[in-house]
Every structure is written in structure tokens, then in C-alpha cells.
N, C-alpha and C positions, 0 to 999 in steps of 0.2 A: 890580519887586519878583521875588525867586525864590521867592514860596512855592510851595511843596506841590515845588520843584526838587530835585533832586540833584547834584551838581558834585564828581566824582575830580578831586582836585589833589594830584600828584606832587611830593615834596620839599618839604611844605607843614611841615616842623618849624619852618623859621629859613626870614630873607631874606623875598625876594617871597613866596616859595610863604605863609609865613608870614603873610603882611599880605593876600598875595589870599586865602587861607582865611577872616581875620578880616572881609573885607571883604564875602567873599558873604554869610556868617549876617549881618550886620550888615541886609543887604537879606534877611533872613527864610531864608534860602537851606540845604538840609542838603547842609555836606561832607563826602566820604570822605577824610581825610589820609594817602593813600599813601604811608609812609615807611619806611626803610633800618631805622634807628634808633627800635625802638617806645618804650625808655624818654626821649630826647629828645621826639620824635612825644609821649606822653603827656603830655610835661609842657608841651609849647607849648599841646596841646590847652586843659589847666589852667587854664592862664594866658589863652587867647582867650577861656574860658567865664566869667573872672570880668571879663574885659574887655565884653564884648556883650551878661551875663545867659543865654549861651544852655545848654538842656539838655543831657544827655548823648546823647539823641537824634541831637539837630540835627549835630553833631559828632562824628564817628567816627574811630578811628584802626585804620589795618589793616597788617600790615608787606608792604613790596613792596621791595625789591633790584633794580633795574633795573642790576646787574652781574651777575644770575643770568637768564637764558632759564628755567629749572625754577621758580623765584622767583613771577616774568611769568603764569608758565599759572599757578602753586597762584593767585596775586592776582588772578584772570580768572576761575579757574573758580568760586572763591567767591564775586564779584561777580553772575556769572550763574548763580547758586542763590539768592543772598538777594535781589540788587534788583532790583525788576520795573521800573524803569525807570531809564534814565541818560540826565541832559537835558545834560550836558556833560563833555567831558573838558576839564582842562587839565593837557597835555605841561609841567612848567615844572620839574622836577629836572633840575640838572644839576653838572657838573666842569667845573673850568676851570685849567687848566696845571698836572698834576697830573704828577710825575715819571711816567717811565715804565712803566706795570704794566699785566698785561694781569686781564680779567675770567675768570670762572669756565668761561668759554665759551672761551677765549682771542683772544680779544680786545684791541685795544687798547684803553684803559681811559676817553678819553672820547668816541669814534665809538661803543663799545658802548652808554656808561648815553646818550648825547644822543641818539645813533641811535634804534642799532639795538634798547637795550631799552624804547623807545618806540614805536618801528616796527612790533614784535611786540604789545604791552600796547593798542596802537592797530585793530592788527590781528581782537587779542580781542575789543575792545570793541565792535567795527563792528556787528556785529547785535542790539546789546542798544542801541543808538545808533539806528536805524535804526528799530525798534519803538516807539522813546518818541519818532522826531520830530514836529514840528520841534526838533533838538537841532543839539548843537554842539560842535565841537572847538578846540581854542586851543593855537596851539604857540608856546613863549619861544625866539627865538632871540636874535643879537644882531647890533650893527653891525660886530662883528671879521669877520661871515660875511665882508668884503670884503677882507681878508689872505687866505682862505681858495682849497682848488684840491680836485677831486677828482679825485685822481691814480689812475683803476683799476688801475693795477701794484703799486699799495702801501698799499692802503687801511687797513693793521694799522699801517701805519709800521713795519715789520720790516726796511727798508732804511735809513730815516730817521726818527728824530722831534727832534722839535722842540716842546716841548709847545706855546709859543703859538700855533704853523701849525695843532699836530693841534685845538687848541679851535676856532679858526677855520672847518678843516675839519668840525666836526661842524657848527656852529653853520648852516654855507652846506647843510649835508643836511638839514637842518631846513627849510629853506628850497625843495627843491629836492622835500622829500619834502608837505609843505603844497603845490604849483604839481601834483604827479602825485592828488595825493590826491584836489585838489579836483576833476580834471578827472574821476576816478572817481565821485565822489560828486553830479558834474551829474545832477538829478531828483532825488535822493535823500530831502532833506528835512536830511538834514543837513551841516553847511558846517564847511569848516576854514578858521580865518585865524592871522595867524603875528605876531607881534608884538617890537619888539625894546625890552628896557624905559628902556636909557640909563645911564649908568653911576652903582649904585647901592651903597650904603654896605651891605656884606652879608659873611658870611663865606667867600663866593667864593673872594676873594682869597688864601685863605690858606697856600697854595703857593708866594704873590709874594716875595718877599725885600725888602723894607724898610730902610735900616742903620738898627740903633739908633737914631744921633744925628738921623737923617730921620724918625723917625715921630714926635715929637708936631709937626713941622710938617705933616708926609702925615697925620695924623689929624684939625691943625685947618684945613688946605687941602679935604680929605676935604669937611668937614663945610658946608665955604660952596659946594664944585663940581660935589659928588653927590649923587643923590637919596638921600632916604633909601626904604625896603622900603615904606612905604604909597603913595609917588607910584611908585615903580616898579611898585608891581601897581595902578598907576589902570589902566593900556591892559586888561592882563590879565582885570578885572573889568571894565570895559568891552565886551568882546569876549565873555565868559559871560554879560553879561544885559541890554547894550542894545536897544532896539526898531531903533536906529540902522543896526544892521548885521543884520536879517534879511531871509535869502537873500543876504549879502554873501559872496562865495565865491573862496577863494583867493589874497586880500593880504595884502599885509604893514602896519601900521598901528605908531606911533609918536607917542606924547602923542597917544592916541584920533585921529588924524588917519593916513589911506592913506597908503603911502607909494613913491616911484618905485623900485624894486630896480633893480642893476645886471643885463646879461643875462643874465650865468651863475646869477645865481639863479634864473631862469624860463625856463632852458635846456630844453626841455622834451623834446631826446633825452638830456641828461646827465639828467634825473631820472628818465624811463622807464627809462631802462640803470640807474642806482643803485636804483631800484626790485627791478627783475628780480633786480641782486644781493644787496640785503637780502634780496629771501623766501631764498632760497637760503644767506645768512649765518644766519636767524634760525628755520630750517628747517621752511618755511611750505612745502606743497607743495598748487597749485592743481589 
């Protein structure tokens, strides 16, 4: 049970994030839904309260735009002021294969939101997580990391942009981040683990083009082959609260079981270099 525990879920207004928030509320946890679009988040919160019988103190909505470093700073400042403890941070929000756009700080959108925004968020909340130990960080990646490469010469995709490749790169970055953060958190009482949810029916694929005539077939197939958001959220909820993973550090899970990753996702040298460059990009001076 999650009684008395506070959990932040980014991107909690739809898809896996929404199902994760609902799952934790059902276990009596208190969830802070960190979302960009406040009206959609309030609506999702209302629905979750109806489904679960939770009250307004158990489910809180806060504004967080991961495409804005200023917004990340504001969000974390408020959390540090208002929250005496933070038991779990779930870095769930993600942008999938969008056309080339930049965040307000000039980063390629997928790398900026999926990796850098969460990188800064985690950094700024780490002291609170350490004070609340034993506590957990959960990072949502994707099996598509396998197609990604970290090209340090062009992290911002300025020389060339392929939306699928950029997504895969951001998800590989999530795993390298998990790997390096795990090393740094050793002995702190804070654990970090990643997961790949599998193919889930969410609105994440809104930028993917399916021909009109193929839509009914695609929808039918996706119901049969893809997971529901609830099934997709299972591993996130498991990593947030199961005693099975007490003290487990730096692993990646799928269907609540640890996975063997490709070497490029656990390359210590690349992980450490990506960490240093990410610090510079988001303006962390240590």
C-alpha cells in the first residue's frame, strides 16, 4: 500500500501517465499530476476521482511544461516549499515523433522534453527525495531505444532530423541517464530504475500518419495487439510501490521483470559524458 506516500507523475493527464496516477491512487497513495495543459489535467483528475473515490487532497494538479527550463524551476521551487516529503518521482511524460520543433530554450523538442526536461526536474528534486529516503525514481523509456544513437556532434538534430531516430535517441538517453544516476545514488537510500511499457494505445502516436482507409483496420489490430494504458502502466506502478524492488538499483524492467539491455544503453563512458553535457545544456553548475 502507498498510504501516506507522495508521488509525482509527469504527463499524468493521458495515456500511461493517467493510468499510473489512477493505479497509485487506488493503492491509497497521494499523486501530484505534473502536466503542461492544466484544463486537460483537471478533467483527468476529475475522472480519476470519480473512478477511484479519491478526494481532492489525494490527487493534486500542478503545472509543469518540460519544454521550458523556467517552468521546471518554478514547479520544483513550489514542490520544495509545499511538500514535506517526496517518495516517488515518475518521469513519464514524453513526446513521440513530432515534426521538427524546438523548446523555448532551443533544444530539439523530443530530446528537450523526454531527456533534458526530466534531467533538470530530477536534479532539482533530488534533495527532497534523499530527505524522504527510502524513495524511488522511475524512468519511462521505450524498446525503441534500440534504434537510437547518441551523436555528441549533433544532439540537437541541427544537421539532420529524423523524427523516429530522434525519439529513439531520447529514449536511449533515458536509459543512460538511469545508469549514471544509479551510480551516483549508490548508498543514498534513493533508487532509480527504468521501464519499457511496450506498445500501448495512447495519443502518443498522434503525429504518426495512418492512411484514412487503413484507420478502421489499424484500430481493430491495435485493440488486439497493443496494451491498454492500464496494462502499459502496470510496470510503472510496480516500480513505484512493490517491495520486490526495494533497494534494486539501475535496472530496466518490462512486464514487471528485469530486462537485459543492449550494451549501448549501459555504456558507462557514454552515460557519464551525456550527463556532463546535459548539465551544461540545462545550466546546472556544480
